C-alpha positions, 0 to 999 in steps of 0.5 A: 685194835688194828689201828692201835697196833698198826700205829705203834708198829709204824712209830717203832719201825720209823724210830728204828730206821731213823735212829740207825741213820742219825746216831753215831753208830759206825756206817757198816754194812750190817747197820745199813742192812738193819736200817734197810730192813726196818724201812722195808717193814715200814713200807708194807704199812703204806701205799707207795708211789713210784718215786718212793719205790725208786728210792727203795731200789736205790738202797741196794745200788748204794750198798753195792758201791761200798760207801756205807755213809752214802748208803745210810743217807739213801736209807734215811731219804727212803724212810722219810719218803715212805712215812710221807705216803698214805697209810694202807687202809685210809682210803679203803674205808669207803669201799670196804665191805660193810662189817656185819653186826656179828663182827661188831657184836663180837668186838663189843663183847671182847672189850666190854666197852670199846676202845680204839686206837691210841690216836684214833680219828675223832668220832663224828658228832652223835645225833640224839633222840633215837631210842630204839637203837640196835647194833645193826642200825648204828653200825650201818650208820657208822659205816656210812660215815666212813668208820670201821674196826675199832673206830666203828665199835667206839661209834656204836658205844657212843651212839647207844651208850656203853651199857646198852651196847654191851647188853645187846651184844651179850643178848645177841650171842647168848639168846637170853631174854635178860642178860642180868636176870638173877634172883635179885633183879630181872633187868638193869637200869638201861635195859627196859624198853616199850617192848617190856610194857606190862612185865613185872620187873625188879631193879637194883641201884642208887638213887640219883634223884628223888622228887615228891609231887604233892601227896600222890606221886613220887619219882625216883631216878634209879641209877646203876653202872649201865644207866637210869630208869625212872621209878614211880610211887603212886599214893592212893587214899584209903590204901594202907599199903600204897600209903606206906610205900609212898611214905618210904619213897619220900624218905629216900636220899641221894645215893641210897641203895635200893631194890624195887619191884613193879610193873613196867609201863609206858610214860605219859611224858616221854624223855627222848634224852634217855635210852629208857625215856619211853618207859617207867616202873610203877613200884609196888615193893621197895627194899632200902639196902643201905642209906647214905649221907648227903654226897659232898658233890653231885654224882653227875657228868658235871660234879660242880666242885673242885678236883681236890674234893673229887679226889678226896671222895674218889670212891664216889667220883668213879661212879660218874660216867666220865670217870667210869667210862675212862676206866672201862676204856683203859681196861678194854684197850689193855685187854684187846692189846694183850689178847692180840699180842697173845695170839701172835 
């Protein structure tokens, strides 16, 4: 937010000064003073050189001459020189004291997803493969890359995934064992880790993928708005309950909404590409909440269809991460901006 508001303020102040100078308004003393005031406010946003400071001082000298046309030209030259200077804080990132994990956590909680500026610097490429991430570790890594403020929060969200970052931020603040624990589910689909091995858990979500391996194993990727968890259905000869559970899992289609209960355990074949790639849930109970027709396109980052088709089924399109994250980012930026302006 500081970047967002600062950038907009700079643009507005610069526009006010330039408009006064370049418009056909009379070159009166009042107009010169308005342009000077805008230029001085703009100057506070930049690191000024001695040459620019001299140009600002020349405004007063031009005013004393009574030639307001010339004075406006001096203001225009000073404004252009100020805008050419480096903005305050652009070099301070490298030497600025490291932000605490608490400050990043509060920013994450305040935004629900984080945003950034309207023209925030590009976030560095993110290395994949590290699963047991914490806000503390990722924020420290972002600071080493020269990020701070809203850009640092955006980096944390990109690195950890929005769902994991928000969950951890809420955990840190509330000190709860689970941020979404209700009578209906104990965790969401991005929250489980190897530390949860052996725990009885319940999850709710949509079936992203389902696959049956022979007559003994079935795998279901369960997805909610936070992420994906792999669920395993294991058949056993002579076990009527296991057979019924396996048969039920074999009928699951894409976007079925289900609730499962089971035991969290470590995967034998780990997937470092997922935050939950080290664990899976061995299911002992399943409830099919709603069935679904086969979706007209994949609910995935790459839908593999035309935009017209996606817009026809918009209610399905917004389940995809690129669309969902865009909506949440817009909400976060709007919320941050309103909170900031409300506090002025």
